[in-house]
C-alpha positions as CSV (number, residue, x, y, z in Angstrom):
1,M,-120.4,-84.8,1.1
2,S,-122.4,-85.0,-2.0
3,K,-121.7,-87.4,-4.8
4,E,-120.9,-84.5,-7.1
5,N,-118.2,-83.2,-4.8
6,N,-116.7,-86.9,-4.3
7,L,-116.3,-86.9,-8.2
8,I,-113.0,-84.9,-8.0
9,F,-111.6,-87.5,-5.7
10,D,-111.8,-90.5,-7.8
11,E,-108.9,-92.7,-7.3
12,V,-107.7,-90.3,-4.6
13,P,-107.4,-91.6,-1.0
14,T,-110.4,-90.5,1.1
15,S,-108.0,-90.2,4.1
16,G,-104.4,-89.9,4.9
17,P,-101.7,-87.3,4.2
18,L,-101.1,-85.6,0.8
19,A,-98.4,-86.9,-1.5
20,V,-96.8,-83.6,-1.4
21,P,-97.4,-80.8,1.1
22,M,-99.2,-77.7,-0.3
23,T,-96.5,-75.5,0.7
24,N,-94.1,-77.3,-1.6
25,D,-92.7,-74.3,-3.9
26,Y,-92.3,-76.7,-6.9
27,L,-96.1,-77.8,-6.5
28,F,-97.0,-74.2,-5.9
29,K,-95.4,-72.9,-9.2
30,A,-96.5,-76.0,-11.0
31,M,-100.3,-75.6,-10.1
32,L,-100.3,-71.8,-10.8
33,Q,-98.4,-72.3,-14.1
34,K,-100.7,-75.3,-15.2
35,N,-104.1,-73.8,-14.1
36,N,-105.1,-70.3,-15.1
37,K,-108.3,-70.5,-13.1
38,I,-106.6,-71.3,-9.9
39,L,-104.0,-68.5,-10.6
40,K,-106.8,-65.9,-11.1
41,G,-108.6,-67.0,-8.0
42,L,-105.6,-66.6,-5.8
43,L,-104.9,-63.2,-7.2
44,C,-108.6,-62.1,-6.7
45,A,-108.1,-63.0,-2.9
46,L,-104.6,-61.5,-2.6
47,L,-105.5,-58.3,-4.5
48,A,-109.0,-57.9,-3.5
49,L,-110.3,-58.2,-7.0
50,K,-113.4,-59.5,-8.8
51,P,-112.9,-62.1,-11.4
52,E,-114.2,-59.8,-14.1
53,Q,-111.5,-57.4,-13.1
54,I,-108.9,-59.8,-14.3
55,R,-109.0,-59.8,-18.2
56,S,-105.6,-61.8,-18.7
57,V,-102.9,-63.1,-16.6
58,Q,-99.8,-64.8,-17.9
59,V,-96.7,-66.5,-16.2
60,T,-93.8,-64.9,-17.9
61,N,-91.0,-67.4,-16.4
62,P,-92.5,-70.8,-16.7
63,I,-90.4,-73.8,-16.2
64,E,-90.4,-77.3,-17.8
65,L,-92.5,-79.2,-15.5
66,G,-90.9,-82.5,-14.4
67,E,-87.4,-81.4,-15.5
68,S,-84.7,-81.1,-12.9
69,I,-84.2,-77.8,-11.3
70,D,-80.9,-76.1,-12.4
71,D,-79.1,-72.9,-11.3
72,K,-81.7,-70.9,-13.4
73,T,-84.8,-72.3,-12.0
74,F,-83.7,-72.9,-8.4
75,I,-85.7,-69.9,-7.1
76,L,-89.2,-71.0,-7.9
77,D,-90.9,-67.5,-7.9
78,V,-93.9,-67.1,-10.1
79,L,-93.5,-63.9,-12.3
80,L,-97.0,-62.7,-13.8
81,I,-98.2,-60.0,-16.1
82,L,-101.7,-58.9,-15.2
83,N,-104.0,-57.2,-17.6
84,D,-100.9,-56.3,-19.7
85,N,-100.2,-53.5,-17.4
86,S,-98.5,-54.6,-14.2
87,Y,-96.1,-57.3,-12.9
88,Y,-96.6,-59.5,-10.1
89,D,-93.9,-61.7,-8.3
90,L,-95.3,-64.5,-6.1
91,E,-93.3,-66.9,-4.1
92,M,-93.9,-69.6,-1.6
93,Q,-91.2,-69.5,1.1
94,V,-91.1,-72.4,3.7
95,I,-87.9,-72.0,5.5
96,N,-86.8,-68.9,7.4
97,E,-83.4,-68.0,6.0
98,H,-83.5,-64.7,7.6
99,N,-83.0,-62.7,4.5
100,W,-86.6,-62.4,3.2
101,V,-86.6,-58.5,3.4
102,E,-83.5,-58.4,1.2
103,R,-84.6,-61.1,-1.1
104,S,-88.0,-59.6,-1.7
105,L,-86.6,-56.2,-2.4
106,S,-84.1,-57.8,-4.8
107,Y,-87.1,-59.4,-6.8
108,L,-89.0,-56.1,-6.6
109,C,-86.2,-54.0,-8.0
110,R,-85.2,-56.5,-10.7
111,T,-88.8,-56.6,-11.9
112,Y,-89.3,-52.9,-11.7
113,D,-86.5,-52.4,-14.1
114,N,-88.9,-53.3,-16.9
115,L,-88.8,-50.2,-19.2
116,C,-88.1,-51.0,-22.7
117,K,-85.6,-49.0,-24.7
118,G,-86.8,-45.8,-26.0
119,K,-89.7,-45.5,-23.6
120,N,-90.3,-42.7,-21.2
121,Y,-89.8,-43.4,-17.4
122,V,-93.4,-42.6,-16.7
123,D,-94.3,-45.7,-18.9
124,V,-92.7,-48.3,-16.4
125,M,-95.2,-50.8,-15.2
126,P,-96.2,-51.1,-11.6
127,V,-94.7,-54.1,-9.7
128,H,-95.9,-55.9,-6.6
129,Q,-94.0,-58.5,-4.8
130,I,-96.1,-60.9,-2.7
131,G,-94.5,-63.5,-0.4
132,I,-96.4,-66.4,0.9
133,L,-94.5,-67.2,4.0
134,N,-94.8,-70.3,6.4
135,Y,-93.3,-68.4,9.3
136,T,-93.7,-64.9,10.9
137,L,-91.4,-62.2,9.2
138,F,-91.5,-59.8,12.1
139,P,-92.5,-61.7,15.3
140,E,-92.7,-58.4,17.2
141,N,-95.6,-57.3,15.0
142,P,-97.4,-60.4,13.6
143,E,-100.0,-60.0,11.0
144,F,-101.9,-62.4,8.7
145,Y,-101.6,-60.3,5.6
146,S,-99.4,-57.1,5.6
147,E,-98.9,-54.7,2.8
148,Y,-95.9,-52.2,2.4
149,G,-95.2,-49.1,0.2
150,F,-92.9,-46.2,0.0
151,V,-94.2,-43.2,1.9
152,N,-92.9,-40.2,3.7
153,R,-92.0,-40.9,7.3
154,S,-93.4,-37.7,8.7
155,T,-96.5,-36.9,6.5
156,L,-97.3,-40.4,5.2
157,Q,-97.3,-38.9,1.6
158,A,-97.0,-41.8,-0.9
159,Y,-94.0,-41.4,-3.0
160,S,-95.4,-43.8,-5.7
161,D,-98.0,-46.4,-6.0
162,K,-96.0,-48.3,-8.6
163,I,-94.0,-50.3,-6.2
164,K,-95.5,-52.5,-3.5
165,L,-94.7,-55.6,-1.3
166,S,-97.0,-57.8,0.5
167,V,-96.6,-60.8,3.0
168,L,-99.1,-63.6,3.6
169,D,-98.2,-65.3,6.9
170,L,-99.7,-68.9,6.9
171,T,-98.9,-69.2,10.6
172,Q,-101.2,-66.3,11.5
173,I,-104.6,-67.2,10.1
174,D,-106.2,-66.4,13.5
175,L,-105.1,-62.6,12.8
176,A,-107.0,-62.6,9.5
177,T,-109.1,-59.4,9.4
178,E,-112.6,-59.1,8.2
179,K,-111.4,-57.9,4.9
180,D,-109.2,-60.9,4.5
181,K,-112.1,-63.2,5.2
182,E,-114.2,-61.3,2.7
183,N,-111.6,-61.9,0.2
184,E,-111.4,-65.6,1.4
185,L,-107.5,-65.2,2.0
186,D,-107.9,-67.3,5.2
187,Y,-109.5,-70.2,3.2
188,W,-106.5,-69.9,0.7
189,A,-104.0,-70.0,3.8
190,R,-105.9,-73.2,5.1
191,L,-105.5,-74.5,1.6
192,F,-101.8,-74.2,1.5
193,K,-101.4,-75.5,5.3
194,S,-103.5,-78.5,4.4
195,E,-101.7,-81.7,4.9
196,T,-104.5,-84.4,4.3
197,W,-107.0,-85.2,1.6
198,E,-109.8,-84.7,4.3
199,E,-108.9,-81.0,4.6
200,L,-108.8,-80.5,1.0
201,Q,-112.2,-82.1,0.6
202,M,-113.6,-79.7,3.3
203,L,-112.4,-76.9,1.3
204,A,-113.6,-78.3,-2.0
205,E,-117.0,-78.0,-0.4
206,K,-116.6,-74.4,0.2
207,D,-115.8,-73.0,-3.3
208,P,-115.5,-74.3,-6.8
209,I,-111.9,-72.8,-7.0
210,F,-110.9,-75.3,-4.2
211,K,-112.4,-78.1,-6.0
212,E,-110.3,-77.1,-8.9
213,V,-107.2,-77.0,-6.7
214,A,-107.9,-80.5,-5.4
215,T,-108.2,-81.8,-9.0
216,Q,-105.1,-80.1,-10.1
217,V,-103.0,-81.3,-7.1
218,K,-104.1,-84.8,-7.8
219,E,-103.1,-84.8,-11.5
220,L,-99.7,-83.1,-10.7
221,T,-98.7,-85.4,-7.9
222,D,-99.8,-88.3,-10.2
223,E,-97.1,-87.5,-12.8
224,E,-94.0,-89.4,-11.4
225,K,-91.6,-86.8,-12.7
226,I,-93.4,-83.8,-11.2
227,R,-93.8,-85.7,-7.9
228,M,-90.0,-86.5,-8.0
229,Q,-89.1,-82.8,-8.3
230,C,-91.5,-82.0,-5.5
231,E,-89.9,-84.7,-3.3
232,A,-86.4,-83.3,-4.3
233,R,-87.6,-80.0,-2.9
234,E,-88.7,-81.6,0.5
235,D,-85.3,-83.2,0.8
236,Y,-83.8,-79.7,0.2
237,Y,-86.0,-78.3,3.0
238,R,-85.0,-81.1,5.4
239,T,-81.4,-80.3,4.5
240,Q,-81.8,-76.6,5.0
241,N,-83.5,-77.1,8.3
242,D,-80.7,-79.3,9.6
243,F,-78.1,-76.7,8.5
244,H,-80.0,-73.8,10.1
245,G,-80.4,-75.9,13.3
246,Y,-76.7,-76.6,13.4
247,Y,-75.9,-73.0,12.6
248,L,-78.2,-71.7,15.4
249,K,-76.6,-74.2,17.8
250,Q,-73.1,-73.0,16.8
251,L,-74.2,-69.4,17.3
252,D,-75.7,-70.3,20.7
253,E,-72.5,-72.0,21.8
254,K,-70.5,-68.9,20.4
255,D,-72.8,-66.6,22.4
256,K,-72.3,-68.6,25.6
257,T,-68.4,-68.5,25.1
258,I,-68.6,-64.8,24.6
259,D,-70.7,-64.4,27.8
260,K,-68.3,-66.6,29.6
261,K,-65.3,-64.5,28.5
262,D,-67.2,-61.3,29.3
263,K,-67.6,-62.3,32.7
264,T,-64.1,-63.5,33.0
265,I,-62.9,-60.1,31.7
266,E,-65.4,-58.2,34.2
267,E,-64.1,-60.3,37.2
268,L,-60.4,-59.5,36.1
269,N,-61.4,-55.7,35.8
270,K,-62.8,-55.8,39.3
271,E,-59.8,-57.5,40.7
272,I,-57.5,-55.0,39.0
273,A,-59.6,-52.1,40.5
274,K,-59.3,-53.7,43.8
275,L,-55.5,-54.0,43.6
276,Q,-55.4,-50.4,42.3
277,E,-57.3,-49.2,45.2
278,E,-55.1,-51.1,47.7
279,L,-52.0,-49.5,46.1
280,R,-53.5,-46.0,46.4
281,M,-54.4,-46.6,50.1
282,K,-50.7,-47.7,50.8
283,Q,-49.2,-44.5,49.1
C-alpha cells in the first residue's frame, strides 16, 4: 500500500475489527448525511448514473447526530431529493423482520404523496424506494440487485415510471451482474459487509470514494456520542435477534403440537371408520 493511501488511516488500527459494523443503520445515515460525496457516489452506483448527472442531492430528513433516538427518528431511513425533481428513500435493514415488502410500500406511498396544494397531479415527483438488506428477501428467487415497478401482468405495459422499488442484497454479491460490476455496486456491497480495517484499506485502494468512506467512518466513530448511538443500535439488533429466535422457536413448538394433534385426530378418524365398518358388517 502506498504512503498516500496510508495517510487516511493515521491513528486508525492497521488491523482488527471496525469499532462499528458498516451495516449499522445509524452509521449509514450519519455517513450519508455528513458527506455529500459519499452520498453521490452511492447514488451513482445504485442508479447507474454518471457523477455529472447529479447536479444536487439533499437529505430532507436529517437527524441531530449524537442525540438519542426518539420515536420520530427510530426509523433511520434516508430521504433525499435529487436534482430538485425526484425523491429517493434509502434504508439499511440488517434484521429480517418479515415485513420488508409492506414496510417499503408504506415508505413509497408516504413519499409519493408529495403534491403541493394547488398543483396538478401530473406534477407529482417520481419516488424510488431502495432497501439495502443484509438478508435475502425472496429466497426462492435470490438476486443481488433487483428492481420493481408497476406493469400490466399480461402485456408488461408500464403503468407509470414515477414509482419504483429496488433491493440490494448484501448476502448475494456472487450474483452481481456485469452491469452491477460496471457500476461498482459489488464494491459498495463489499464495503457495507466490511468488518475490519484491512478490508476498508483494500477498498480504499480501489477508488477515491472508498477512501472518502474510510476517512468518514473514522471521524464518525471517533465521536463518542455518535459511537454510543451506533452501539445502542447494535444492542437493539441483538435484542431483536433474541426475540426473533424465541418467536421462531415458539412457532416451531406450536407447529409440532399442531402436527401431533393432527396425527391424533387422523388416528381417531381411522378408528371411528373401522368401528363404523364393523357395525355395518353386523347389520
